[in-house]
C-alpha positions as a printed Julia matrix, in Angstrom:
359×3 Matrix{Float64}:
 12.7    13.63   20.72
  9.1    12.48   20.36
  6.72   12.02   17.45
  4.26   14.89   17.8
  2.06   14.35   14.75
  1.66   12.23   11.64
 -0.16   13.57    8.61
 -1.11   11.18    5.82
 -2.82   11.66    2.47
 -3.03   10.25   -1.04
 -1.51   11.93   -4.08
 -3.07   11.17   -7.45
 -0.45   11.72  -10.13
 -1.26   11.51  -13.85
  1.36    9.89  -16.05
  2.59   10.73  -19.53
  2.99    8.5   -22.55
  4.13    5.86  -23.06
  3.51    4.63  -19.5
  0.07    6.29  -19.58
 -0.95    3.67  -22.13
 -0.79    1.1   -19.31
 -1.17    3.26  -16.17
 -3.02    6.56  -16.73
 -2.19    7.54  -13.14
 -0.2     6.54  -10.11
 -1.09    7.06   -6.47
  1.2     7.65   -3.54
  0.28    7.17    0.1
  2.28    9.92    1.79
  3.2    10.39    5.44
  4.72   13.45    7.08
  6.07   12.61   10.52
  6.65   15.65   12.73
  8.68   15.64   15.93
  8.55   17.94   18.94
 11.96   19.43   18.12
 11.09   20.31   14.53
 12.71   17.47   12.57
 10.33   15.99   10.01
 10.35   12.8     7.96
  8.78   12.09    4.59
  7.62    8.59    3.77
  5.48    7.2     0.99
  4.4     4.05   -0.76
  3.68    3.87   -4.47
  0.5     2.01   -5.42
  1.12    1.09   -9.06
 -1.85    2.18  -11.14
 -3.52    3.54   -8.0
 -5.11    0.32   -6.78
 -5.79    0.13   -3.04
 -4.28    3.49   -2.14
 -7.24    4.7    -0.1
 -7.44    1.45    1.87
 -3.75    1.66    2.71
 -4.15    5.22    3.97
 -7.14    4.32    6.16
 -5.23    1.4     7.71
 -2.23    3.63    8.34
 -4.36    6.3    10.02
 -6.54    4.05   12.14
 -4.24    1.15   13.09
 -0.59    2.22   12.81
 -0.49    5.95   13.52
 -1.68    5.54   17.15
  1.23    3.13   17.77
  3.81    5.79   16.9
  2.48    9.02   18.38
  4.49   10.08   21.41
  7.31    7.61   20.67
 11.0     8.35   20.04
 11.41    8.17   16.23
 15.07    7.14   16.52
 14.05    3.74   17.9
 13.18    2.57   14.41
 13.68   -1.15   15.03
 11.43   -1.09   18.07
  8.72    0.89   16.28
  8.91   -1.33   13.2
  8.44   -4.4    15.36
  5.52   -2.75   17.13
  3.77   -2.06   13.83
  4.59   -5.44   12.33
  3.31   -7.38   15.34
  0.08   -5.4    15.64
 -3.16   -6.84   14.23
 -1.78  -10.37   14.11
 -5.21  -11.59   13.0
 -4.74   -9.63    9.76
 -2.22  -11.0     7.3
  0.84   -8.74    7.47
  1.04   -8.27    3.75
 -0.61   -6.15    1.11
 -2.36   -3.18    2.71
 -0.59   -3.53    6.06
  2.86   -3.86    4.49
  2.38   -0.82    2.25
  1.29    1.21    5.28
  4.2     0.07    7.45
  6.55    0.89    4.57
  5.39    4.5     4.3
  5.9     5.06    8.03
  9.21    3.19    8.24
 10.62    5.23    5.34
  9.57    8.43    7.12
 11.16    7.3    10.4
 14.47    6.56    8.68
 14.31    9.98    7.02
 14.19   11.5    10.52
 17.13    9.35   11.67
 19.23   10.43    8.69
 18.42   14.1     9.2
 19.21   13.85   12.91
 22.57   12.25   12.12
 23.09   14.69    9.21
 23.87   11.77    6.92
 22.3    10.26    3.82
 20.87    6.86    4.69
 23.25    4.81    2.57
 26.18    6.24    4.55
 24.37    5.81    7.85
 23.93    2.12    6.99
 27.53    1.7     5.83
 28.11    2.81    2.26
 29.46    0.64   -0.5
 29.05    3.07   -3.38
 27.51    6.42   -4.21
 26.84    5.51   -7.85
 24.37    2.83   -8.81
 23.72    1.57  -12.36
 20.14    1.37  -13.55
 18.02   -0.39  -16.12
 15.24    1.17  -18.13
 11.94   -0.57  -17.53
  8.66   -0.66  -19.41
  7.44   -2.33  -22.57
  3.96   -3.07  -21.24
  1.48   -5.0   -23.38
 -0.58   -1.88  -24.08
  2.42   -0.52  -26.0
  2.67   -1.11  -29.73
  5.99   -2.56  -30.77
  6.94    0.9   -32.04
  6.21    2.31  -28.58
  8.44   -0.32  -26.99
 11.31    0.34  -29.38
 11.05    4.1   -28.91
 11.05    3.72  -25.12
 14.02    1.35  -25.17
 16.0     3.76  -27.35
 15.23    6.66  -24.99
 16.69    4.7   -22.1
 19.7     3.77  -24.23
 20.21    7.46  -25.06
 20.32    8.13  -21.3
 23.22    5.7   -21.05
 21.32    2.67  -19.73
 23.08   -0.58  -20.53
 20.04   -2.67  -19.61
 16.39   -2.63  -20.66
 13.46   -4.72  -19.44
 10.19   -5.36  -21.28
  7.04   -7.35  -20.57
  6.12  -10.62  -22.31
  2.39  -10.96  -21.74
  1.01  -12.27  -25.01
 -0.63  -15.73  -24.7
  1.34  -16.85  -27.75
  5.03  -17.3   -26.8
  6.02  -16.83  -30.43
  4.55  -13.33  -30.41
  6.59  -12.52  -27.31
  9.72  -13.78  -29.04
  9.07  -11.58  -32.07
  8.62   -8.51  -29.86
 11.8    -9.23  -27.92
 13.73   -9.88  -31.11
 12.6    -6.58  -32.63
 13.71   -4.62  -29.56
 16.96   -6.6   -29.36
 17.85   -5.62  -32.94
 16.95   -1.98  -32.33
 19.13   -1.72  -29.21
 22.18   -3.39  -30.67
 24.86   -5.21  -28.72
 25.58   -2.44  -26.18
 22.38   -2.98  -24.19
 21.43   -6.24  -22.51
 17.8    -7.17  -21.95
 15.54   -8.7   -19.33
 11.96   -9.94  -19.73
  9.11   -9.86  -17.23
  6.29  -12.43  -17.21
  4.42  -10.71  -14.32
  3.05  -14.02  -12.96
  1.13  -14.79  -16.18
  2.19  -18.4   -16.82
  2.28  -21.81  -15.19
  5.41  -23.97  -14.96
  5.09  -25.64  -18.38
  4.2   -22.37  -20.07
  7.34  -20.76  -18.65
  9.55  -23.61  -19.74
  8.26  -23.28  -23.29
  8.52  -19.48  -23.29
 12.02  -19.36  -21.82
 13.29  -21.9   -24.35
 12.23  -19.56  -27.16
 14.25  -16.7   -25.63
 17.48  -18.45  -24.64
 19.48  -17.2   -27.59
 19.04  -13.54  -26.56
 21.44  -13.91  -23.59
 18.91  -12.36  -21.21
 20.1   -11.05  -17.85
 17.03  -12.5   -16.18
 13.56  -13.95  -16.63
 11.28  -12.22  -14.12
  8.37  -13.33  -11.94
  7.41  -16.42  -13.93
  4.52  -17.67  -11.75
  2.16  -16.45   -9.05
  4.27  -14.81   -6.35
  2.65  -16.92   -3.63
  3.74  -20.16   -5.3
  7.39  -20.32   -4.28
  7.61  -24.02   -5.12
  6.53  -23.4    -8.71
  9.03  -20.53   -9.03
 11.77  -22.88   -7.9
 10.65  -25.51  -10.39
 10.89  -22.98  -13.22
 14.28  -21.74  -12.03
 15.67  -25.28  -12.06
 14.19  -26.1   -15.46
 15.18  -23.11  -17.61
 18.58  -21.8   -18.66
 17.87  -18.09  -18.05
 18.42  -16.86  -14.45
 15.16  -16.1   -12.63
 14.42  -12.83  -10.83
 11.49  -12.37   -8.48
 10.36  -10.73   -5.25
  8.43   -7.56   -6.03
  5.27   -9.16   -4.65
  6.91  -10.79   -1.65
  6.84   -8.88    1.59
  9.02  -10.3     4.34
 12.44  -11.81    5.01
 10.68  -15.1     5.68
  9.31  -15.34    2.15
 12.68  -14.33    0.73
 14.42  -16.88    2.94
 12.28  -19.58    1.35
 13.03  -18.29   -2.14
 16.74  -18.48   -1.33
 16.57  -21.91    0.28
 14.61  -23.29   -2.69
 17.13  -21.69   -5.08
 14.14  -20.14   -6.79
 15.94  -17.0    -8.03
 19.41  -15.58   -8.64
 18.14  -12.0    -8.4
 15.82  -10.8    -5.64
 13.64   -7.74   -6.17
 12.17   -6.43   -2.9
 10.14   -3.24   -3.21
 10.8    -0.84   -0.32
  7.19    0.38   -0.56
  5.81   -3.16   -0.24
  8.42   -5.1     1.73
  7.7    -3.28    4.99
 10.02   -0.35    4.28
 13.75    0.24    4.43
 14.13   -1.84    7.6
 12.93   -5.14    6.16
 14.43   -4.51    2.72
 17.87   -4.16    4.29
 17.37   -7.4     6.2
 16.4    -9.12    2.96
 19.47   -7.7     1.26
 21.87   -8.93    3.94
 20.2   -12.34    3.99
 20.68  -12.61    0.22
 24.35  -11.65    0.56
 24.97  -14.71    2.72
 23.88  -16.85   -0.22
 25.6   -14.96   -3.06
 22.26  -13.76   -4.42
 22.09  -10.3    -5.97
 19.52   -7.67   -5.02
 17.88   -5.4    -7.59
 14.97   -3.53   -5.93
 11.65   -3.02   -7.66
 10.71    0.51   -8.93
 10.93    3.7    -6.77
 14.59    4.04   -7.71
 14.77    7.34   -5.84
 14.35    5.4    -2.58
 15.94    2.1    -3.66
 19.24    3.87   -4.32
 19.82    4.25   -0.59
 19.49    0.49   -0.09
 21.66   -0.57   -3.03
 24.31    1.97   -2.02
 24.65    0.14    1.3
 24.68   -3.46   -0.02
 27.76   -5.22   -1.35
 25.42   -7.51   -3.29
 23.36   -4.67   -4.75
 23.08   -4.88   -8.54
 20.78   -2.48  -10.38
 17.89   -0.16   -9.59
 14.8    -0.15  -11.78
 14.09    3.14  -13.53
 10.49    3.68  -14.56
 10.25    7.29  -15.63
  6.76    8.03  -14.26
  7.11   10.98  -11.87
  6.35   14.49  -13.18
  9.08   17.08  -12.69
  6.99   19.09  -10.21
  6.39   16.22   -7.75
  9.7    15.89   -5.88
 12.64   18.04   -4.92
 15.92   16.15   -4.91
 14.91   13.57   -7.51
 18.16   11.94   -8.7
 19.07   12.2   -12.36
 20.43    9.46  -14.56
 23.91   10.2   -15.89
 25.52    7.72  -18.27
 23.24    4.92  -17.08
 23.88    5.54  -13.39
 22.35    7.45  -10.52
 24.57    9.31   -8.11
 23.2     9.11   -4.56
 22.76   12.55   -3.04
 24.59   13.6     0.13
 21.43   15.24    1.42
 20.54   13.9     4.89
 17.93   11.18    5.12
 16.68    9.81    1.81
 17.16   13.26    0.27
 13.66   13.74   -1.15
 10.97   16.3    -0.44
  7.67   17.09   -2.08
  7.7    20.36   -4.0
  5.77   23.24   -2.42
  2.95   22.85   -4.96
  2.81   19.03   -5.13
  0.27   18.53   -2.36
 -2.01   21.29   -3.6
 -1.85   20.05   -7.18
 -2.07   16.29   -6.71
 -3.78   15.65   -3.39
 -6.68   13.2    -3.72
 -7.74   12.91   -0.05
């Protein structure tokens, strides 16, 4: 089997409220990998809010695609290493990592289809049902928007909800969290997300004001590049820290683990160089009793968590329109059941490309 062609393009997908208040659209960098015996693989990376999508697609087309054409798609590890080691003068993060992710996800889709197995079983399944947390509560939301969103996730059976705390005044953030906490009642636990907005002292002050809410985690307290500062926060506050959505390789995650900078790691399969590297990160974390809760794209993350003994939750951001994907998993009583469809189980609908294609 050989890779005969790779088609790539950007989909521009409008969102609905409430997420449209923060992100009016999302963009996906999509790859279709075609083989000479007819098996195809779908891969994509989600660019939150659309930023950088076109640059990722250009890099994929001009620098990575030529490395894969004519190769055996079942040699995923070899092809991943070939892509990762190319262009060593360019930092292998950001644009390059998003592009590698889209191709790696498509390659694994081909492997799963060839084996006639869903990926989580191909990798050694732990479970076919994964609990989820509802995620949102962006600063553009009014407090009524946040409460309404949180209650919608609760109605879907979610036992966890995460909201942002972005106001410069930590007391305002406490009031917003307290309002949502009261609305949800005792059946739903909460997390908060700083999104790299504060320095070490600011986080210590903010976390102290939230301790009494028994939060599951306190997310991404400082700039993602500053692993030392993240560790300092983690050692200083009483709420467990979660981070990793803006870290890209096992080497960064190894340092987070060694510094004891987080109890929950959050690799994003569309950023962390695809399924291949995300699985490595997950197994590395397991050796240190650190839990893994991947960032967004739950429809892909499910495959990873289903194959990890230390998998915890997947993040559910309800952004995708119903006519974008076939095989999109549905939340039932706060959990997603992983499909038995071969590969990752997803396909674009027949009209998705025509309706949403940007390039």
